[in-house]
N, C-alpha and C positions, 0 to 999 in steps of 0.2 A: 815706217809709213803707215802700216796697218794699225799700229798702236795709237798713232796720232789721230787717225780717222775715228777709231773707237772712242777716244776721249772726247772728240768734238761732238759725236752723236750723243753721248751720255749728257754732255753739258747742255745741248739743245733740248733734250727731253726734260731735263731739270727746269729749264726756263719755261717750257710749256706747262709743266705741272704747277709751277709757282703762279703762272698767269691764271690758270684755272682756279686755284685757291683764292687768289686775290679777287677774281671776278665773282666767285661765289660769296665771298665776304662782302663784296660791294652790293650784291643783290640783297643779302640778309640785312645789310645796314640801311638800305633804302626804305623809306616809309611810303605807304600807299593806303588807299581806301578799300575796305571790304564790305560788301552788302550781300543780302540774301533774304530768304524766307524761312521762318521757323514754323514747322507744321507737325501735326500728329502723324502716326503711322498710317492712319486712314486717308491722309492728304489734307485734312481740315486744318486751316491756319490756326495758329495759337497766338491770338492778340495779347499783348502784355507780357510775353515771354521775356525773361531776363537774359542778357548777353553781357558777360563780364570778361575783361582781359585778366587772365590769371596772374596773380601776384601784384596787381595794381588796383587802384580804386576806381579805374575807368570802366564805363559800361554804357549800355543803352537798353531800351525796352522796345519790343516789337510793336508796330502800330496795329490798327484795327484789322489789317490784312495779313498780319504776321511778318511784315517786312521790317528790316533793320538796316542800319549803315553805321560803320565805325571808321573814323579817320586816324591817320598817323599810326598805322600798324606796320610792324616789321614782319618779315617772313618767319621769324623765330617765335612770335607771339602765339599764345594758346588761348582760344576763346572757350568759355564755359557757358553752355546753354542750359537753362532750367525753366520749369513752369510747374505751377502747383498741380499736383496729381500725376506728374510725369517724372521719370528718372532724369538725372542730369547727364550731359554729354559734353565731351571735350573734343576740340578740333584745332590742329595747327594751321596757321594762316598760310605759310609757304608762299607760292607764287599766285595763289588764288585771288582773283578780284571779286568773284561771286562764290559764296559758300552757303548752300542750302542745307538745312539740318532737319532731320526727322526725329522726334522724341517718342520713346516708347512709354506707355502708361506705367506709373509706379503702382503696381497692384496693391502693395501694402498700404499705401496712402489712400487710394480710392476705396479700398475694401475694408479699412479699419472699422470694426463693428463694436457696438456696445450692446449689452443685454438689456432688453426692455421687457415689460410684462408679456408673457406668452410669445416670446420670439426674440429676434435680434434686428437691429437696424444699422445701416452704415452711419458712421458718425456725422457725415455731411447731411444726412436726411433728418436728423433728430430735430424736433420742434419744441420739445419740452426742456425743463431744467433737470438735467441728468449729470451726475458726477461719477466718475469711475476711479477706483483705487485698485491697483494691481497687486499681485501677491508679494512681489519684492518690497513694496512699500509697507504692506501690512506687517511683515515679519522683520522689519529693520531693527526693531528692538524686541526683547523677549516679552511676549504678551500671552496671557492665558485665555483671552477672549477676543474674538474678531472685532468686536465693537471698540476695543482699546486701540486697534490698528487704524481706526477711522479718525481718531482724535487729532485735531489740528490739520487734517488733510482735506476736508471738504467744507467749503464756506456754507454757513447757515446750519451746520450740524454741531450741536452741543453734546459733549460726552462727559458724564459725571460718574465718578467712582463712588457708589453709595456707601460702600464699606471697604475699609482697607484690608479686610481679611482675605486670604488667598481664596480664589474662586468666588469672591463676593460679587454681588449684583452690580450691574452698570445701568445707568439711566441714560437714554439717548433722546434728544429732542431735535426734531427737524422743523425749523422755522417756528419755534416757540411752543408753548403749552396751549392745548386746544380744548381741554375739558376740565371740569371742576371735580366731579365725583369719579370720573372714569380715568382710564389710562390715556396718556399722551405718548406712549411708546410706539415706534413704527412697527409695521409688519415686516417680518423677516421671511424671505422665500429662499430656501436652501435646496438647490437642484429641483425646484418645482414644489417642494414640500413647505407649506406655510406654518411658521412657528411664531408664537407670541411670547412676549416677555412682560411679566407683571411690573418690573421696575421697583419692587419692594426693597426696603432698606436691608432687611435681614434675610432675604431670599438668596438662594444660589442661582446665578444666572444660567438660563438654559443654553446660552451661547458658549458657556464654559465646557460643554460636552463636545464641542467641535474643535479639532486641532487647527489652529490658524495656519499651520504649514500645509494643510490640505486645500487651502483656498486658492483658486486661480484668479478670481477677481471679485470685487464687490461694487455694485452699482447702486447709487443712492438716487431714488426718484423723489423729487421735491415738489414739483408743482402739480396742479390738478390734471393737466393733460397727460402726465406720465403715470399718475397714480389712480386715475378714474377707472382704469381697467380692472382694478381690484375693488371698486365700488365701496361697499359698506366697511371695508377693512383698510381703506387707503387714506383716510383723512389725516393721519399723523405721519404720512410719508411711508415709503417702502424701501427696504434694503434687499437687493437681489444678490445672493451669494452663490457663486458658481465654483464647484470644486474641480480639481484637476482630473482630466480624463486621459485615457490612453492614446498614444500616437503610433502611427505605423513606423516600422523600422526595427533596428536591433533592440533586444531587450536591455533595458538600463536598470541597474540596481544601485540605489543611492542610500547612503547612511549619513544622516545629519544629527549632530550632537552639540550640545553646549552645556556648560556648567557655570555657575556664578555665585556670588555672595551678595545678599542684600542687608542693608543696615540703615538705621535712622541717622540721617546726616547731622541733625541738630535737635536736641531736646529743648523744650521750653524752659526758660529761666524762671525759677520759683524761689520763694524764701527758704532759707535754711532754718533749722530749729530755733536758733538764738533769735533771729529776726522775727520769726513767727511768734515766739513767746513774748517778745517785747511788744509786738503789735497787739496781741490779745490783751495784755495788761493795759495798754493805752485805750483800747476800744471799750473795755468793760470797766476801766477806771478802778480796778482792784487787782491785787497780786495773784492772778491765777497761776502764775509761775513765779516761785520765790526768787530764783536766780536765772533769768533768761540767758545770760552768758554761759552758764554751766550746761545748757542744753547742747551746745556745740553745733556741728553740722546737721546732726539728725539723720533722717532717712530720705534719700532721694528715690521716691517711689517709681519714677519713670525708668530709672536704671534697673529696677527689679522686674519690670514687665517687658522691656525691650531686649532684643538679642540680635546677634548676627545670624542670618538665616540663609541656608543654601537653597539654590534653585537649579534644577536640571531638566533637560529634555532630550529624548533620544527617539529618532524616527527612522525606520527602515522602509524604503519605497521601491516598488517595482513598476516599471512602465514599458510598454512595448506592444507589438502586434503586427498585423499585416494588412493588406488592402480590405479584407473582409472583417477581421476581428481586432479590436483594440482593448487593452486592459490596463487599468491603473489600480494598484493596491498598495496599502501602507498599514503599518502597525507602529504605534507610538506610545511612549511612556513619559508622563510629565509628573514631576514631584516638586512642590514648592512649600517650604516652611515659611510661616509668617514671621514678621519681625516682632510680633507679640508672642510670648511664650505659650506653648500648647496649641498653636494654630497651624493647620496644615491642609493642603489640597493635593490630592493625587488623581490622575486621570490615565486610564488605559483605553485606548481607542483603536478601532479597526475600520478601515474603509476599503470598499471595492466598487469600482466603476467599470462596467463591461458594456461594450457596444459591438453588435454583430449585424452585418448586412447579409441577409439571406440571398437576395438577388438585387437587380437594379431598381426594384420598386419597393421592396420590403426591408425594413430595418427594425431591430429590437434591441433593448438594452435595459440595464438596471443600475441603480446607485444605492448602495447600502452603507450606512454608517452606524456603527455600534460603539457605545462607550460605557465605561464603568467609572463613576466619579465617587470619591470618598472625601468628604469635607469634615474636618474637625474645626468647628468654629468657636470663636470667642465673641462675647457681646461687645462689639465696638461701635455699632451704629444704633441710635435710638430715634424714635419718632417724636419725642417731646423733650424740650430743654428742662422740664421739671425733674426728670429722672437721670440726667447726665451723670451725676456723681454717685448714683446708686445702681445703675444698670449698664453703664458703659465703662469698660475697664480703663480706657484712656482718660475719660472724665474723672473717674475715681482716683486715678494716679495723680492727676493735676490738683484735685481738690483735697486729697488726703493730707492731714496735718503732719509735718515732718517730725513732730515730737512724739508720735505714736510708734508702736513696735509692730513689725509685720508678723512675727511668730512668737508663740509661747515658749517656755523653757523646754518643753518636750518636742518642739518642732512643729506643733499644730498651728493652724491659722489662728491669729489672735483678733477676734472681732472687735471693732472699735467701741461698741457699746459696753464692752467689758473693761475698757481702759479709761482712766481718769474720771471715774464715776459716770461714764456714759455721756460725757460732755459733747462728744463729736459723733453721736450715734446716727446722725442724719447722713453721714458719709459712709460708704461701704469700703471695706478693706479690698483693694484691687486684687490682692492675691486670692481672696475668696472667690471673686468672679472668675479668676483663671482656673480654679479647681472644679468649676462646673463642667459637666460632660454635655456636649452639644454636637452630636454627630449626624451626618446625613450621608446615606448611600443611595446613589441614583444610577439606575440602569436605564439606558435610553437607546432606542433603535429608530433610525430614520431610513425608510426604504421607499424606493420609487421603481416601478416597473413600467416600461413604455413600449409601445409598438407604433411604427410609422409606416404609412402606405402612400405611395404616389399613385393616385387614382388615374389622373390624366396629366398631360403636360401642364405644369404650373399649379395643379391642385393636389394638396396633400392633406391626409387625415392622420391625426396623432391621438392616441388614447393613452392616458397614464393613470396608474393606480398607486396611491401613496398611503403610507401609514406612518404615524408618529406615535410610538408606544413608549410610555414612560412609567417606571415603577420606582417609587421613592420611599425609603424607610428612614424615619427620624427617631432619634433617641435623645432624651434629655434627663439629666439628674442634677439636682442642687443639694449638696450634702448637708447633713445636720451640723457637722463640725464648723461650718462657717456662720451658724446662727449663734448669737450671743447667749450665754448661759441663762441670763435673766429673761430672755425672750423665748426659750424653747418650751414647747408644749406638745400635746399629743399629735399635732398636725405638722410638726417640723420634719423637714426633708420632703422634697417633692420630685416627682418623676413623671415622664410621659413617653408613650410610644405611639407613633402615627404611621400609618401605611396609606400611601396615595397612589392610585393607579389611574393613568390617563391614556385613553386610546382615541386618536384622531384619524379618521378615515376620509380620504378625499379622492374622488374620481373626476377627471377632466377629459372632455372630448373637444379637440381643437381642429377646426377646419381652416386651412390657409390656401389662398389663391393669389398667385403673383403673375402679372402680365406686363410686358414692355411693348409699347407700340411705336414703331418707326424710330426707335432710339430717342424719342422725345418725351413720350408719356410713360410713366411708371405707375402701376396700380397694384395695391396689395390689400386683400380683404382677409380679416381674421374673425372667425366666429367661435364662440366657446360656450359649452354647457358644463357646469360644475356642480357637484353636490358634495357636501361635507357634513360629517357628523362628529360631535365631540361627546365622549362618554367619560365621566369622572366619578370615581368611587373613593371614599375616605373611610378609614376605620381608626378610631382613637381610643386610647386608654390613658386616663389621668389618675395619678395616685399621690397620696400624701400621708404623713404620719408613719415613718419607718422606725423600726426599733434601733437600728444603727446604720452605718455606712458600708458595712461589709459587702453586701450583695449589690449595692448601688442600684442601677436600673435593670438588673437582670432578674429580679424576683418581685415584680409589682404586687403579687398576691400577698406579700407580707405587710403591705401598708394598711393602716387603719381605715382609710377612706379610698375606695376605688370606684371610679365611674367610667362608663363606656358610652361611646356615641358613634354613629355611622351616618353616611350621607351618600346619596347617589343622584347625579344630575345628568341630563342628556339634552343636547340641542342640535339643531340642524339648520343648514344654510344652503339654499338652492340659488344658482346664479345663471343668468343668460346675458351674454355679452357679444357686441359686435364692434369692430374697428375697421376704418377705411383709411389707408395711407395713399396719398396721391402726390406725384412729383412731376414737374414740367421742366424739361431742358436742364435738369440738375441745378436749377436756380430757385424754383418756387415749390414749396411743399405745404400740404394741408393734411392734417390728421383729424378725424372725427371719431369719437368713442362714445358708446352708450352701453350702460350696464343696468340690469334689473336684478336686485337681490331680494330674496324672500327668507325671513328668519323666524324661527319658532319663538324667539325671545320677545318679539314685538307684540303689541296689542292686537286684538282680533280685527280691529278696523284699519290697521296699518301694517299688515304683515310684509308688504312689498314696498321697496323704495327704488326710485329711478335716479341714476347718477350719470349725467352726460358731460362731455367735455369737447372742446374744439381748440385747435392750435394751428399756427401757421409759421412758416419761416421763409425768409428771402435772403438768398446768397448774393448780396450786392457785389461781391468781388467777381462774380461771373458776368456782370454786365459790361457791355462794350465801353461805356464811358469810364470804367475803372481800369481799362487796359492802357498802359502807358500814361502819359500826362503827368509824370513825376510821382505816381502812386504805386509804382511797381513793387515797392517794398512791402505793400499790403498783400500778403499771400492769401488771406481769407478774411471775409467780413460777412457776418450773418446776423440778421435781425430776427428775433423770435417774439411771439406773443401767444398767450394761452388764457383760456377761461374755462372753468369747470366746477362741478359739484361732486363732493365725495361725502361719505358717511362714516359714522362711528357708533358701535353698539357695545363697546368695551366697558361702559360704565355700569352695566347691570348684569346680574346673574340670570340664569335661564328662565326663572319663573316669576320675575318681578312684575309682570303685567297681570298676573292672576291673583285671585283671592287665596291666601295661603293659610295652612294650619300649622301650629307648632306645639311643642310640649308646654303644658301649663302647670298650674299648681297641683299638688297631690291631694286626693280626697280619701276619706275613710267611709267605706261601705261594709256593713256587717263586721265591724271591728278589724277590717283589713285595709291596707293602704293601696289606693288605686291611682295610677298615673292619669293626669288630666291632659286634655287636648284643648287648645284655645285658638281663636283666630290670630294669625300672625301678620297678615298683610292685606291691604285693601286692593281690589283689582282696578286696573286702568286700561280699558279696551282701546283707548286712543294713543297709547304709548308708541312712539315712533323713533326713528333714527336721529342722532345728532347730525346736523348738516353743515358742511364747510364749503363756502363759496370762495374760490380763489382766483385772482387775476395776477398774471405774471408777464413782465416785459423784459426780454433779455437781449444781450449783445455779445457775440463771439468775435474776437479779433485775433488774427494770426499775422505776424510780421516776419519778414526775412525767411521765407519758406517754413513758417511755423516754428522757427527757433525760439521766438518769443510769442506768447499767446496770453490773451486776457479774456475773462468772462465776467460780465456784469449782469445782475438780475435785480429788478425791483418788483416787489410783490405786496399783495394785500389779501389777507384771508379773514373772512368773517364766519365765525361758527355760531349757529343758531340752534334753537330747540335743545339746549343742553339737558341731559338726563340728570335730574336734580331731585333730592329728597326734600319735599316741602313739609314743614311742620303742620300738624293738625291740632285742633282743640282737644283737650282731654275728654270732653264730652262725646267725642266721636268714637272713643274706644280704641283708637289707633294713635300711634306716635307720628308717623310720617306717611306720605304717599309719594311714589316715584312718578314724576311728570316731566314734560318737556318745558323747562323754564330756563331763562337766562341766555346770555350771549357773551362771546369773547371775540376780540379783534386782535390779530397779529399783522403787523406790517413792517417791512424792513428793506434793506439793501444788502447785496452780497457782491463781493469783488474777489476774484482769484487771479493770480498771475503765475505763469510758468516760463522758465527760460532754460534752454539747453546750451550751456556755455561751451562745453567741450563734448563732442560726441564721436570720438575715435577710440583708440585703444584705452585711453584714459577718459572716463566719462565724468562730467560735472554738470549737475542741474540744480536749479534753485526753484522752489515752489513757495508761494505765500498766499494767504487768504485773510480776508477780514470781512466781518458782517456785523450788522446792527439790527436788532429786532425790538420793536416796541409793542408791548402787550398791555391790553386794558380790558376790564370788564365793562361790557356795554349794557348789560341788563342782568338782574338777579332773579326776579320773579314777576315779570310783566310790569315793572315800574312801581310796584307797591313798596318794596324795600330798597333803600339806597345803601344801607350798610348792615353787615351781619358778621358776628364772630363765628369762625369755623374751628378755631382752637383757642386756647387760653390767651395766645399772643398774636394771632393772625386774623385778619378780617377780609371779607369781600366788600368792595366798595365800588360803585359805578364810577367810571371814568378813571379808575386807578388800576395798576397792574395786579395780577394774581400774586399771592404770597406777601401781601402788605402787612408789616408788623404794626401793632398798636399796643404800646405798653408804657410804662413810666419812663420819664426822662430824668437822668441823674442831675442833681443840682447842688452837689457838695455834701458836707457832713454837718449834722446838727450840732451846734455849739451849746455850751452851758447856758441855760436860761432862755434859749430860743424856742419860740412856740412851734409845736409840732402840728402839721396839717392833719385835721381829722380824717380818719379813714386811711391814712398812709401807713399805719402800723410802724411808726418810726420810734426812735429813742435817741437820747443824747449820746453823741459819738457814733451814731449809726448813719445809714444812707438817707439823704434828703432827696425827695422827689420834687420836681418842678410843678407848681400850680399853674396849669395852662388855662385855667378859667379866670385868673386875675388879670 
């Protein structure tokens, strides 16, 4: 009986349990409506907040009061709440009919900062055209120069490799070319140290002395509002480079290494010896080659100059610190052989960044970068097409006849003038160019020492002392052996040694005040005084006429002709700058900048220049009418506009505004030779800065919590008062005078797009940009001249872009009996030029 009772009780409990389960399932299966309010942690409503049902495409947006409502929800549904600038939050519906959610600020999103001139700004506050490239993007591919890492990553920035040689210079243009005589290279600011790049074809880039792996980020300032803070040095844009600094925490030691092989993917297709010989016979209409077929394949000169070249980089880094002191240090070794024989670039670099907080108010620190660069160069780049086949090894290899021999029977270089009766003496043997010695050793130190004091709440003073010390030693030797035997004389064989020392000292005093009023108004003032001095010294020895090639460039005193020269220049720039940043309700931002620069370069009547700029931004996405209403997918929408004036003095050397003396003819007094001194330049006390006036209108768009973003900029930049050399009549006694003449206009549009497709353990992002710039000369010399040759083949012409070619047009081959156009220097079987005057 007891057993029966126990069985009945267990059965009853089982029925009750099943009923409970069925009831719960019934509840979870029922649909109902959930409503609530989405607010910030402070209690403020978040209009336009997104509410999505996880795992489905359904959702809603909060109204102007932060309220929302969703129908047909089950207890098992999970709601995902998000709002721009705040972290996402998930909540299960359960039995709730009302579900109020509070979102915490996403500090990383709200506080994302970009580096600007003399400080930083939150990204949402920027009013100018600024693009940022992070370290992981710069070093995605092996690069020797940080500028290479910017290529194709910033709209409106054009990066050109001037020379294919390892360590070769790189030319960067931000929104076009802005000067005729002067540089159009941007200003580089490396941890506060200002560095210039000449952009010369055969120069070694100064940026090659910096290890790209040491870079934390690079910001490109493009419009006048962003660059006006650098005044007379900002007309061509500014690139702010920030190196990696120490972080609190355990000491981390990192070793990064890579090795690789470089090679020319494809050489140019050229005629073989048989084809070349046949062509020569046809052109000259006589048998220069008795049996073209017997010449065979001949010599492929490109295969003789190119090679597979190794590249390697090794870096040891140390990073760490505590709450008071942080340190980042690295040592690196980079070695790159060029794909052209005998070319190489080596770099040894050392970096130390140290920050120490003495107390709550005082902070000091230093950044030191040292490098030793050794460049073995080959003549690959030339400044004129007239010397491509005689001074460029690649041009010579392409132009060298395949019927000639590279070496003599004893293995020596076989000059072309000694072959086939000198028929091809106008072309250089490319192996001769490879045998020239052209080495540069550059030691460079970039050092910054700073101190920062919090004077009162919100008010900070920072003093920095910077030095850029560079010592460069150049050696060149062109051997006698590459000169044709018939051309050798007492001056054959040439060499030179050059020592260049540059010392740039810069002091900056920066006063910064920041104030927030009632969480509505934000005000930041920045005041700067800066003084900079540039000191340059060169010592040169040039020699020719060596007895042999045994000592090469190591004994210049053996040469028949030896000459020496030296030069020393000094210049100074004093600057006073003020900037005000104002923000209202995180929606409206206005920046006003003004800078005064005084330069020793300028004429006595125009020593100082004034460079103002103003910009504004409106975050439309923060307006109430953008909350909800079917536009919740727009997470950010900002309009920007700017107008400003910047300057450029890079077109002139330090003393071009003064009357100069130079070495003149030699004179004999009392049967002795005396060096003469003669006037070398006419003064211009009215010489002033090149001025660029730029207008920019921009739009920043973020979609789907900024997973997709777009940036569009339209700009127009007019550069006036170009520093230009005006020709003078011979009767004046001078050739030219440097004056402010001419103008250039650049205008264009830039579009960049970014998408974070996957952002979890596996990350996938896509970036793209496109830009179009139209450049034209608006004036040459005050309207007097409309067109002027600046090289043999290029001209300046008003209404046309810079770099316009003007040369002959190919019009076929002169046939037998055809009249040859006078002055065209043609011949039967030769190139015919088009008569554009008929």
